[in-house]
C-alpha positions in Angstrom: -87.9 -74.1 -79.2 -87.3 -75.0 -82.9 -88.6 -78.6 -82.3 -91.8 -77.4 -80.7 -92.4 -74.9 -83.5 -91.7 -77.7 -86.0 -88.8 -75.9 -87.8 -86.6 -78.9 -87.0 -87.2 -82.5 -85.8 -85.1 -83.6 -82.9 -85.0 -87.3 -82.0 -83.1 -89.8 -79.7 -82.3 -93.5 -80.0 -83.6 -94.1 -76.5 -84.4 -92.3 -73.3 -82.6 -93.4 -70.1 -85.1 -95.0 -67.8 -87.7 -94.9 -70.6 -89.2 -91.9 -68.8 -89.7 -88.3 -70.0 -88.1 -87.3 -66.7 -84.8 -88.5 -68.1 -84.9 -87.2 -71.6 -86.9 -85.4 -74.2 -85.7 -84.7 -77.8 -86.9 -81.1 -77.5 -84.3 -80.5 -74.8 -81.5 -81.3 -77.3 -82.3 -78.1 -79.3 -83.7 -75.9 -76.5 -80.7 -73.5 -76.3 -80.0 -71.1 -73.4 -83.5 -71.3 -72.0 -82.8 -75.0 -71.1 -84.4 -75.8 -67.8 -81.6 -78.0 -66.4 -83.6 -81.2 -66.6 -82.0 -84.5 -67.6 -81.5 -85.4 -71.2 -79.6 -88.5 -72.0 -80.0 -91.8 -73.8 -79.6 -95.3 -72.4 -76.0 -96.2 -71.8 -75.6 -98.5 -74.8 -73.3 -98.6 -77.7 -74.6 -96.8 -80.8 -76.8 -94.4 -79.0 -77.6 -91.1 -80.8 -79.4 -87.8 -80.8 -80.3 -86.2 -84.1 -81.7 -83.0 -85.5 -83.4 -83.1 -88.9 -83.1 -79.6 -90.3 -85.9 -80.4 -92.8 -85.6 -78.0 -95.7 -82.5 -76.2 -94.4 -79.0 -77.2 -95.4 -75.7 -76.1 -93.8 -72.0 -76.7 -93.9 -70.9 -76.1 -90.3 -67.5 -74.6 -89.5 -67.9 -75.1 -85.8 -70.4 -76.3 -83.2 -70.9 -76.2 -79.4 -72.5 -78.3 -76.7 -73.6 -77.6 -73.2 -73.7 -80.3 -70.5 -76.5 -80.7 -68.0 -76.9 -79.7 -64.3 -74.8 -82.6 -63.0 -71.4 -81.8 -61.7 -68.6 -84.3 -62.4 -70.6 -87.0 -64.2 -72.6 -87.7 -67.3 -70.3 -85.6 -69.5 -69.8 -86.6 -73.1 -66.3 -87.9 -73.7 -66.6 -90.1 -76.8 -68.9 -89.1 -79.8 -69.1 -88.3 -83.4 -70.8 -85.3 -85.1 -72.3 -86.7 -88.3 -74.2 -85.1 -91.2 -76.4 -86.5 -93.9 -78.5 -85.3 -96.8 -80.5 -88.4 -96.9 -80.9 -89.7 -93.4 -79.5 -93.0 -94.6 -75.9 -92.4 -95.4 -73.9 -90.5 -92.8 -70.5 -88.7 -93.0 -68.4 -88.1 -89.9 -67.7 -84.4 -89.6 -65.7 -84.7 -86.3 -64.9 -87.5 -84.0 -64.1 -87.2 -80.3 -62.2 -89.7 -78.2 -61.4 -89.1 -74.5 -62.5 -85.5 -75.0 -62.7 -83.7 -71.6 -63.6 -80.3 -73.1 -66.9 -80.3 -71.3 -65.8 -79.5 -67.8 -67.0 -81.1 -64.6 -69.1 -78.0 -63.7 -72.8 -78.0 -64.2 -73.8 -76.5 -67.5 -70.3 -76.5 -68.8 -69.9 -75.5 -72.5 -67.3 -76.2 -75.2 -66.9 -75.5 -78.9 -65.1 -77.3 -81.7 -64.1 -76.4 -85.2 -65.4 -78.6 -88.1 -63.4 -79.1 -91.3 -66.1 -79.8 -93.9 -65.1 -81.2 -97.3 
């Protein structure tokens, strides 16, 4: 896990239920070895998950997400992928509205292109 090894720093605006049972920033970057545990923020406007790449920089051309073990619920439908060099000023790289690309199946995956300026 790149967060556990301190190569990146993952963070979340909140954890649903304020319990590690419902979320842990490490799970956001865990990859295929994900254990299927919950990982979501509280259901409030402006919630976020972030990954600080530290000394690394990138210009993404695409990205992918995988949903959790739930079937039919808790799937992302509205979100923005943002990037920042400073952590203070953010640029929207891609915005999603009513996006049903993540299917209702458990551990569904989807990928999107990113047009970087």
